[in-house]
C-alpha positions as CSV (number, residue, x, y, z in Angstrom):
1,M,200.0,-81.8,115.7
2,L,199.6,-82.3,119.4
3,K,196.1,-83.2,120.7
4,K,195.0,-82.3,124.1
5,E,191.9,-83.5,125.9
6,I,189.5,-80.8,127.1
7,K,187.0,-81.6,129.7
8,A,183.7,-79.7,129.4
9,V,180.6,-79.3,131.5
10,H,177.2,-78.7,130.1
11,D,175.3,-75.7,131.5
12,K,172.6,-77.9,133.0
13,D,175.3,-79.8,134.9
14,L,177.3,-76.8,136.2
15,E,175.6,-76.4,139.5
16,A,176.1,-80.1,140.3
17,V,179.8,-79.9,139.4
18,L,180.3,-76.8,141.5
19,K,178.4,-78.4,144.4
20,N,180.6,-81.5,144.2
21,L,183.7,-79.2,144.3
22,N,182.2,-77.5,147.4
23,I,182.2,-74.1,145.7
24,L,178.6,-73.7,144.6
25,D,177.7,-71.6,147.7
26,D,180.8,-69.4,147.2
27,V,179.9,-68.7,143.6
28,S,176.2,-68.1,144.4
29,Q,177.1,-65.6,147.1
30,G,179.7,-63.7,145.0
31,E,182.6,-64.9,147.1
32,R,184.8,-66.1,144.3
33,K,186.9,-64.0,141.9
34,C,188.4,-64.5,138.5
35,K,192.0,-65.7,138.8
36,F,193.2,-63.2,136.2
37,C,191.1,-60.0,136.6
38,D,189.6,-60.3,140.1
39,C,186.1,-59.7,139.0
40,I,183.4,-61.5,141.0
41,I,182.4,-64.8,139.4
42,N,178.7,-65.7,139.2
43,M,176.8,-68.5,137.3
44,T,176.5,-66.2,134.3
45,N,180.1,-65.1,133.7
46,L,181.9,-68.3,134.8
47,Q,183.8,-69.6,131.7
48,A,186.3,-72.1,133.1
49,L,187.8,-73.7,136.2
50,F,191.0,-75.5,136.9
51,P,192.8,-77.0,139.9
52,E,195.8,-75.3,141.4
53,S,197.6,-75.9,144.7
54,G,194.6,-77.8,146.2
55,D,192.1,-75.1,145.2
56,I,189.8,-74.6,142.3
57,K,190.6,-71.4,140.3
58,L,187.8,-69.8,138.3
59,V,188.0,-67.8,135.1
60,C,185.4,-65.2,133.9
61,E,184.2,-64.9,130.3
62,K,186.4,-62.0,129.3
63,A,188.4,-62.8,126.2
64,E,191.7,-61.6,127.8
65,C,191.2,-63.8,130.9
66,I,190.4,-66.8,128.8
67,K,193.6,-66.2,126.8
68,K,195.6,-65.8,130.0
69,M,194.2,-69.0,131.3
70,Y,195.3,-71.0,128.2
71,E,198.8,-69.5,128.5
72,Y,198.9,-70.1,132.2
73,V,197.8,-73.7,132.2
74,G,200.1,-74.4,129.3
75,E,203.1,-73.0,131.1
76,K,202.2,-74.9,134.3
77,G,201.2,-78.1,132.6
78,I,197.8,-78.1,134.3
79,G,195.2,-80.4,132.8
């Protein structure tokens, strides 16, 4: 069985991580969208993030978007 490392961020550290990535203001102001469904991302519905082409892509909490993310990052070899 293949093992893959998953990096996680605790809720209490999320703002600091987003600030370090220079996207906290964008998320707080509703200026970022889910990579897969285009819904507006906020601090409540943000489920995951990953790097792509020099940007940080965000994923909402919808089950179908999370599934698409796992498939997408697997295909692209991200992470």
